[in-house]
C-alpha atoms as a printed R data frame, in Angstrom:
    type eleno elety resid chain resno       x       y       z
1   ATOM     1    CA   UNK     A     1  -0.940  37.995 -35.069
2   ATOM     2    CA   UNK     A     2   2.116  38.355 -37.279
3   ATOM     3    CA   UNK     A     3   4.707  35.641 -36.840
4   ATOM     4    CA   UNK     A     4   7.353  38.135 -35.696
5   ATOM     5    CA   UNK     A     5   5.248  39.032 -32.631
6   ATOM     6    CA   UNK     A     6   5.190  35.469 -31.237
7   ATOM     7    CA   UNK     A     7   7.327  35.024 -28.148
8   ATOM     8    CA   UNK     A     8  10.697  33.436 -28.753
9   ATOM     9    CA   UNK     A     9   9.624  30.349 -26.802
10  ATOM    10    CA   UNK     A    10   7.226  29.363 -29.570
11  ATOM    11    CA   UNK     A    11   9.903  29.692 -32.237
12  ATOM    12    CA   UNK     A    12  12.487  27.513 -30.507
13  ATOM    13    CA   UNK     A    13  13.376  24.391 -32.390
14  ATOM    14    CA   UNK     A    14  12.082  21.194 -30.802
15  ATOM    15    CA   UNK     A    15  15.519  20.643 -29.291
16  ATOM    16    CA   UNK     A    16  14.981  23.736 -27.126
17  ATOM    17    CA   UNK     A    17  12.111  22.038 -25.301
18  ATOM    18    CA   UNK     A    18  14.454  19.169 -24.404
19  ATOM    19    CA   UNK     A    19  16.182  21.553 -22.012
20  ATOM    20    CA   UNK     A    20  12.937  21.948 -20.033
21  ATOM    21    CA   UNK     A    21  12.218  18.225 -20.080
22  ATOM    22    CA   UNK     A    22  15.729  17.550 -18.807
23  ATOM    23    CA   UNK     A    23  15.336  20.122 -16.022
24  ATOM    24    CA   UNK     A    24  11.970  18.587 -15.081
25  ATOM    25    CA   UNK     A    25  13.558  15.104 -14.849
26  ATOM    26    CA   UNK     A    26  16.419  16.428 -12.713
27  ATOM    27    CA   UNK     A    27  14.029  18.143 -10.291
28  ATOM    28    CA   UNK     A    28  11.918  14.966 -10.033
29  ATOM    29    CA   UNK     A    29  15.070  12.960  -9.332
30  ATOM    30    CA   UNK     A    30  16.157  15.450  -6.661
31  ATOM    31    CA   UNK     A    31  12.830  15.056  -4.822
32  ATOM    32    CA   UNK     A    32  12.941  11.257  -5.231
33  ATOM    33    CA   UNK     A    33  16.470  11.157  -3.776
34  ATOM    34    CA   UNK     A    34  15.498  13.418  -0.892
35  ATOM    35    CA   UNK     A    35  12.377  11.476   0.070
36  ATOM    36    CA   UNK     A    36  13.845   8.000  -0.422
37  ATOM    37    CA   UNK     A    37  13.883   6.216   2.890
38  ATOM    38    CA   UNK     A    38  11.602   8.634   4.670
39  ATOM    39    CA   UNK     A    39   8.529   6.839   6.006
40  ATOM    40    CA   UNK     A    40   5.210   8.051   4.668
41  ATOM    41    CA   UNK     A    41   2.504   8.529   7.246
42  ATOM    42    CA   UNK     A    42  -1.181   9.227   6.925
43  ATOM    43    CA   UNK     A    43  -2.715  12.358   8.368
44  ATOM    44    CA   UNK     A    44  -3.071  10.543  11.704
45  ATOM    45    CA   UNK     A    45   0.675   9.885  12.004
46  ATOM    46    CA   UNK     A    46   0.092   6.126  11.668
47  ATOM    47    CA   UNK     A    47   2.155   4.242   9.110
48  ATOM    48    CA   UNK     A    48   0.127   2.413   6.475
49  ATOM    49    CA   UNK     A    49   1.025  -1.199   5.706
50  ATOM    50    CA   UNK     A    50   0.892  -2.946   2.351
51  ATOM    51    CA   UNK     A    51  -1.860  -5.515   1.816
52  ATOM    52    CA   UNK     A    52  -2.662  -8.031  -0.879
53  ATOM    53    CA   UNK     A    53  -6.302  -9.137  -0.941
54  ATOM    54    CA   UNK     A    54  -7.157 -12.147  -3.100
55  ATOM    55    CA   UNK     A    55 -10.386 -14.065  -3.526
56  ATOM    56    CA   UNK     A    56 -10.871 -17.751  -4.180
57  ATOM    57    CA   UNK     A    57 -14.162 -19.584  -4.632
58  ATOM    58    CA   UNK     A    58 -14.420 -20.240  -0.888
59  ATOM    59    CA   UNK     A    59 -12.392 -17.558   0.892
60  ATOM    60    CA   UNK     A    60 -10.611 -14.219   0.932
61  ATOM    61    CA   UNK     A    61  -6.857 -14.338   1.484
62  ATOM    62    CA   UNK     A    62  -5.162 -11.251   2.911
63  ATOM    63    CA   UNK     A    63  -1.391 -10.928   3.140
64  ATOM    64    CA   UNK     A    64   0.135  -8.004   5.020
65  ATOM    65    CA   UNK     A    65   3.786  -6.941   5.134
66  ATOM    66    CA   UNK     A    66   4.764  -6.182   8.727
67  ATOM    67    CA   UNK     A    67   8.546  -6.654   8.825
68  ATOM    68    CA   UNK     A    68  10.139  -6.127  12.207
69  ATOM    69    CA   UNK     A    69   6.870  -6.568  14.103
70  ATOM    70    CA   UNK     A    70   6.224  -9.467  16.460
71  ATOM    71    CA   UNK     A    71   2.994 -11.495  16.465
72  ATOM    72    CA   UNK     A    72   2.149 -10.274  19.969
73  ATOM    73    CA   UNK     A    73   2.346  -6.652  18.740
74  ATOM    74    CA   UNK     A    74  -0.316  -7.194  16.039
75  ATOM    75    CA   UNK     A    75  -4.061  -6.827  16.572
76  ATOM    76    CA   UNK     A    76  -6.471  -8.229  13.969
77  ATOM    77    CA   UNK     A    77 -10.194  -7.485  14.117
78  ATOM    78    CA   UNK     A    78 -13.225  -8.094  11.901
79  ATOM    79    CA   UNK     A    79 -16.430  -6.104  12.287
80  ATOM    80    CA   UNK     A    80 -19.215  -5.874   9.696
81  ATOM    81    CA   UNK     A    81 -16.860  -7.204   6.985
82  ATOM    82    CA   UNK     A    82 -14.248  -4.574   7.819
83  ATOM    83    CA   UNK     A    83 -10.903  -6.245   8.448
84  ATOM    84    CA   UNK     A    84  -8.457  -4.142  10.471
85  ATOM    85    CA   UNK     A    85  -4.799  -4.961  11.070
86  ATOM    86    CA   UNK     A    86  -2.983  -2.699  13.497
87  ATOM    87    CA   UNK     A    87  -0.036  -2.786  15.807
88  ATOM    88    CA   UNK     A    88   3.280  -1.243  16.605
89  ATOM    89    CA   UNK     A    89   6.786  -1.808  15.362
90  ATOM    90    CA   UNK     A    90   9.027  -1.016  18.301
91  ATOM    91    CA   UNK     A    91  12.510   0.411  17.879
92  ATOM    92    CA   UNK     A    92  15.533  -1.468  19.071
93  ATOM    93    CA   UNK     A    93  17.129   0.068  22.138
94  ATOM    94    CA   UNK     A    94  20.878   0.443  21.873
95  ATOM    95    CA   UNK     A    95  22.684   1.979  24.810
96  ATOM    96    CA   UNK     A    96  25.635   3.119  22.704
97  ATOM    97    CA   UNK     A    97  25.221   6.373  20.835
98  ATOM    98    CA   UNK     A    98  25.484   5.724  17.101
99  ATOM    99    CA   UNK     A    99  26.356   8.193  14.387
100 ATOM   100    CA   UNK     A   100  23.973   7.121  11.615
101 ATOM   101    CA   UNK     A   101  24.926   7.855   8.033
102 ATOM   102    CA   UNK     A   102  21.572   6.627   6.792
103 ATOM   103    CA   UNK     A   103  18.401   5.460   8.539
104 ATOM   104    CA   UNK     A   104  15.652   4.004   6.350
105 ATOM   105    CA   UNK     A   105  13.840   1.728   8.787
106 ATOM   106    CA   UNK     A   106  10.774   3.148  10.473
107 ATOM   107    CA   UNK     A   107   9.121   2.456  13.805
108 ATOM   108    CA   UNK     A   108   5.802   3.275  15.358
109 ATOM   109    CA   UNK     A   109   2.123   2.451  15.084
110 ATOM   110    CA   UNK     A   110   0.699   0.983  11.884
111 ATOM   111    CA   UNK     A   111  -2.843   0.315  10.772
112 ATOM   112    CA   UNK     A   112  -4.769  -0.725   7.687
113 ATOM   113    CA   UNK     A   113  -8.445  -1.554   7.146
114 ATOM   114    CA   UNK     A   114 -10.121  -3.136   4.150
115 ATOM   115    CA   UNK     A   115 -13.801  -3.830   3.537
116 ATOM   116    CA   UNK     A   116 -14.444  -7.338   2.258
117 ATOM   117    CA   UNK     A   117 -16.999  -7.635  -0.562
118 ATOM   118    CA   UNK     A   118 -18.935 -10.582   0.939
119 ATOM   119    CA   UNK     A   119 -19.932 -12.066   4.288
120 ATOM   120    CA   UNK     A   120 -17.237 -14.032   6.115
121 ATOM   121    CA   UNK     A   121 -17.600 -17.028   8.441
122 ATOM   122    CA   UNK     A   122 -15.993 -15.336  11.453
123 ATOM   123    CA   UNK     A   123 -15.679 -18.610  13.389
124 ATOM   124    CA   UNK     A   124 -13.248 -20.032  10.801
125 ATOM   125    CA   UNK     A   125 -10.913 -17.056  10.258
126 ATOM   126    CA   UNK     A   126  -7.253 -18.100  10.510
127 ATOM   127    CA   UNK     A   127  -4.180 -15.856  10.850
128 ATOM   128    CA   UNK     A   128  -0.540 -16.937  10.611
129 ATOM   129    CA   UNK     A   129   2.609 -14.854  10.970
130 ATOM   130    CA   UNK     A   130   5.957 -15.873   9.499
131 ATOM   131    CA   UNK     A   131   9.038 -13.970   8.340
132 ATOM   132    CA   UNK     A   132   7.380 -10.552   8.466
133 ATOM   133    CA   UNK     A   133   4.276 -11.654   6.546
134 ATOM   134    CA   UNK     A   134   0.857 -11.914   8.129
135 ATOM   135    CA   UNK     A   135  -1.467 -14.249   6.199
136 ATOM   136    CA   UNK     A   136  -5.153 -14.134   7.059
137 ATOM   137    CA   UNK     A   137  -7.629 -16.601   5.546
138 ATOM   138    CA   UNK     A   138 -11.261 -15.526   5.806
139 ATOM   139    CA   UNK     A   139 -13.643 -18.267   4.609
140 ATOM   140    CA   UNK     A   140 -16.771 -16.966   2.937
141 ATOM   141    CA   UNK     A   141 -20.055 -17.554   4.735
142 ATOM   142    CA   UNK     A   142 -22.145 -20.296   3.059
143 ATOM   143    CA   UNK     A   143 -24.769 -17.757   1.950
144 ATOM   144    CA   UNK     A   144 -22.049 -15.627   0.292
145 ATOM   145    CA   UNK     A   145 -20.782 -18.618  -1.686
146 ATOM   146    CA   UNK     A   146 -24.278 -19.429  -2.922
147 ATOM   147    CA   UNK     A   147 -24.811 -15.835  -4.144
148 ATOM   148    CA   UNK     A   148 -22.215 -16.272  -6.896
149 ATOM   149    CA   UNK     A   149 -24.011 -16.632 -10.190
150 ATOM   150    CA   UNK     A   150 -22.291 -17.399 -13.470
151 ATOM   151    CA   UNK     A   151 -23.544 -15.204 -16.304
152 ATOM   152    CA   UNK     A   152 -23.067 -16.288 -19.871
153 ATOM   153    CA   UNK     A   153 -22.054 -13.642 -22.414
154 ATOM   154    CA   UNK     A   154 -24.059 -13.969 -25.636
155 ATOM   155    CA   UNK     A   155 -23.058 -12.766 -29.037
156 ATOM   156    CA   UNK     A   156 -24.959  -9.703 -30.222
157 ATOM   157    CA   UNK     A   157 -24.720 -10.741 -33.857
């Protein structure tokens, strides 16, 4: 195809593409600004919660962020190595009508499940709640601790 038949877009100097990149960034920023503060819900309408799952030699340690919830509103269960944390963050009732300018806090049911990679000694599971953080310690079952085998990496040379 002769060069003169190429669309003008392909002949723009590289600086011309900067206009599209800039527009793309501005549109992304617009959507980020719009959605900031809106709670994200799963398909079920239940808010997910953030979890950290760490493993030590003898236990799994799970930390969940549940700010605004009370310990009595949280249900923790363990079944077939599936740990489930669920509950409800209840809204504060205020009799006076308020004219909100911004509302970023969310209320409602929350739930999160995570499958643990090894058997847990269910009789020794401990859960503590403080300052909006739920910390669950799940000691490994003795047979799970004995299954850990150290493998030495050998040089192929």
